ZAGUTI-32865 format. One record per residue (C-alpha): residue in three letters; x, y negated, z negated. Coordinates in steps of 0.5 Angstrom, whole numbers, plus 500, padded with zeros to 3 digits. Each point is the difference from the previous one (the first is absolute). Example, Ala and Ser with C-alpha at 12.3 -4.5 7.8 and 13.67 -1.06 7.14 Angstrom:
ZAGUTI-32865
Ala525509484Ser502493502
//
This chain:
ZAGUTI-32865
Met735338395Gln502496506Ile507502503Ile504495503Glu506502504Asn506497503Leu504504504Lys506495501Val502501493Lys497507499Glu496497494Lys492501498Val496496495Tyr494503497Gln494495499Glu494501496Lys495496497Leu497503494Asp493499497Asn501494496Gly503496506Leu508501498Thr504501506Val506505499Leu506501505Ile504506499Ile507500503Pro503507500Lys507501500Lys503507500Gly506502496Val501492498Glu501500492Lys498493499Lys493499499Tyr496493500Met493498498Ile497493501Trp493497498Gly498494503Thr494495500Asn498495505Tyr501494495Gly506495500Ser501493498Asn496497506Asp494503497Ser498495495Thr493498503Phe495506501Ile493502499Val499507496Pro496505504Gly493500497Glu500492498Glu499494504Lys504495497Glu507498501Thr505502495Ala507496500Val505502495Pro507497498Asn506501505Gly504506497Val495505498Ala502505505His507500497Phe498499493Leu495507501Glu506503503His504499493Lys495502496Leu498506503Phe506504496Glu498498493Gln495506497Glu495500495Asn505504495Gly505495500Thr505504506Asn502497506Ser499504506Leu507498503Asp504502494Thr496507501Leu502501507Thr507498499Ala500505494Leu498505505Gly506498504Val496497506Asp502494503Ala493496499Asn498493502Ala495495503Tyr499494504Thr495494502Thr500497507Asn496495503Asp495506503His501506496Thr502502493Ala504507499Tyr502505495Leu505505501Phe505505498Glu505505503Cys503506498Thr503507501Gly497503494Asn494499495Phe496498506Tyr493502497Glu502498493Ala501493503Met494500505Asp496501493Glu503494497Leu499496506Met493502502Asp498499493Tyr503493499Val497497506Gln493503499His500497492Pro501493499Tyr501498493Phe500492499Thr499496493Asp500493499Glu507501496Asn503504505Val498495506Glu503495496Lys506503499Glu501502507Lys499492502Gly507499496Ile503506504Ile498497507Gly501493498Gln508502499Glu499504507Ile497493503Met506496497Met505505503Tyr497500507Asn500492500Asp508500499Tyr501506505Pro502496507Asp498506504Trp493500498Arg500492500Val502500507Tyr495505502Leu494496496Asn502494503Ala500502507Met493503498Gln498493498Ala503496506Met496505505Tyr493501496His495495498Asn495504496Asn501507501Pro502503493Ile506503503Lys503494498Ile499501493Asp505504495Ile498508500Thr501499492Gly495494500Thr503494495Ile500499493Glu494496500Thr496505504Ile502506496Ser498496494Lys493501502Ile500507501Asp496504495Lys498507499Glu493499503Ile503498507Leu505506500Tyr494505499Lys496496505Cys506500505Tyr502507498Asn492503501Thr500496507Phe506502503Tyr503506497Asn494504503Pro502507503Ser496497507Asn505494500Met506504498Ala505505504Leu505506497Val506502504Val504506498Ala506502504Gly504507498Asp500507501Phe493501499Asp494504502Pro495495503Glu494504498Gln503501493Met502493499Ile493498501Lys497504495Glu505498495Ile498493501Gln493501499Lys501504494Arg503493497Leu495495502Ile495498496Asp493499502Lys499494503Lys495498506Ser502496506Asn498493499Gly499497507Lys503494504Ile504495496Thr499493503Arg506496500Ile500493501Tyr506496503Pro501493501Glu500497507Glu507499503Pro502495505Asp505503506Asn505494499Ile505500495Val501496493Gln507497501Ala506501505Thr505500494Ile500502493Glu506499495Glu501502493Lys507499495Leu502506496Glu506503498Val503504506Ser507502503Gln498499507Pro493497503Ile495505501Tyr495499506Thr493502503Ile498499506Gly493501501Ile495501506Lys492500498Asp497504505Lys492500502Val497506496Lys496505503Glu497505495Cys502507500Ser494505501Phe500507503Glu497496507Asn506496501Lys506504496Asn504502506Glu500492502Ile503498493Val505506500Lys502498507Lys501493498His504502494Ile505504504Ala501494505Ile501495495Glu505505497Ile504501507Leu500492500Leu503499494Lys506505501Leu501497507Ile500493497Leu504501494Gly501507499Arg507503498Ser502501508Ser497493502Asn504495503Leu497495495Tyr502504494Gln507501503Gln501492502Leu498498493Tyr504506496Asn506498504Glu499493499Gly500501492Ile493497500Ile497507497Ser504506497Ala494505500Gln494502505Pro494497497Ser494504498Leu495500506Asp493501498Tyr492500503Glu495500494Phe493501501Gly493501496Lys493499501Thr501492500Tyr507498501Ala505502505His507497500Ile508501502Leu505499495Ile508500501Thr504499494Gly507499499Gln506496497Ser504495503Glu503493499Lys497497506Pro493503499Glu497494505Gln505502505Val498507500Tyr492498501Glu502495506Arg504506503Phe494505499Lys495495503Lys505499506Glu501507501Val492501500Lys500495506Asn506503504Leu496507499Glu494497503Ser503497506Glu505505502Gly496506498Ile502507496Asn505504503Glu498507501Glu506503498Asp500497493Phe492501499Asn501507501Arg506501496Ile496496494Lys494504501Lys504507499Thr503497494Ile493498497Tyr497507502Gly506503497Ala499496493Tyr492503501Ile503507500Lys504499494Glu495498496Tyr497507500Asp506503497Asp498497493Val494502496Glu500493497Asp500496506Met495505503Ala495499494Lys501493500Met499498507Phe494505501Leu496496494Ser502493502Asp498502507Tyr494503498Phe497494497Lys501496506Gly496505504Ile506503503Asn503507501Ser508500499Phe501504506Asp497495504Tyr506497500Leu504506504Glu494500505Glu500493502Ile507498500Glu501504507Gly495496503Ile503493498Asn503497506Val504493502Glu494497502Tyr496501494Val506498496Glu501493504Gln493499499Met500501492Leu506495500Lys496495504Asp494501495Val503501493Phe507496500Lys497493501Glu505494497Glu494497497Lys498506496Met507500497Val503498493Leu506500497Ser501501492Ile507499497Val502501493Lys507497498Asn504497494
//
C-alpha cells in the first residue's frame, strides 16, 4: 500500500491498486465521528463514443446514457430501491453524474458497514429490464423538462454552446427526451460492462478507519471480476475558436443572470504534466479573485454603483477534452459587467499585478485549500475527482508555494483573451 503524506495538513492517504484493477484511497481521520464512502467510475456524459476492450468496431450510444445508468443502478431485482434501503439505515446517500465521472456515495455516523454492504452490492449488480427502462424514461424526461426551465442551468449550458463547436460538454448531461428514447437495456448493459469495470473505477473512504482492515472489508465485498483492459474513448475534434460571442435566452427571472465564459486551450492531464496543470489552475484562481473577487477594485466599484449586489461565482473547470473559466452572477446590466470585466483584464495586463494584492489572495486561496481537509466529504470527493484527472489533491498544497507574480501574469496573457470570451444571459 502506497502512503502519500502531506505535512502541511498533517494528513495521509493510503492508496492501493487491487488485483482486479480497482484503486482504493483511504483517508484515516482519527477521532472524527463522520464517515464517508464514494465509489466512482471514470465515465461521464462526454463518453458516448468508444471502443470496447477486445473489440475493433466503434460503439456510439445516445446522449444521456451515463446519467440514465446512475438512476437505474439503485433498482434491485427483488423490487427494492437501494436509495430507500440506505435512507432506512439512517445514512445520507446520493449519486451524481458529471461530464467526466459518475459516483455513488453515502455519509453516516452509524451503520457504516451495513451501508457499505448495500452500496457495494447495488453498484456491482445492475438489473435492467425492458419495463423498468421504459418507466425510467418518463422520470428522466420530467427531470429534463424541469432543467430546461431552470435559469441557472440554462445560462451555463448556453455558455457551453457559445464556446464549443463539437465537444460533448455542450450537451446536457441528462441528454434530451429524443436521445433517451433510444436507450434500451442492451445499451445500458454494454456501457455498464465497459465502464463499470474495477480497472476503470476508484473507491475513496474517509473516516476513523484502520487502512489495512478497510482494504480487507472492501475485498470481502467485491465480486470476482477481472480487469478488462484499456477503453478507447473517441471525442470529436474541437477548434480553438469560440462559436459566438453572445447568447441570450428569455425565461422568468427576478433579475437577469449572466455567465462570462473564457474558452481555454486544452492540455490533457497526465502523470507527466500534472504539476503544470495544477499550477495553471491555481494561477487562474488567483487571477479571478484579483479581477472580480470580493476585495477587488472592480467588485467594489460595481457593488457601490448598484450594478451587482453579490459576488459572482468564479470557477475554472477542466477535463480530458475541455477547459474554461466561468463567472456567473446576477445583474440588471450584465453587458456592463462584461465590458468592465474585459477592461479590467486589459488594465491588469498593461499595469501588471500588485505584489501585495497577489500575496494576500494567494494566502486566502491557500487557507481555503487547508479548510477542505476539515471535512471527510470535501476530502473524499476532491480526491476522487482529482484522481480521475491524474492529480493527487495534495499537489495543490505543494505547487501553490512556487507560484509567483511573473507566472500569473503569463497566465493572464495566455488565457484571458478577448477573442475566447463569451457572454451568456438569461432574462425576462
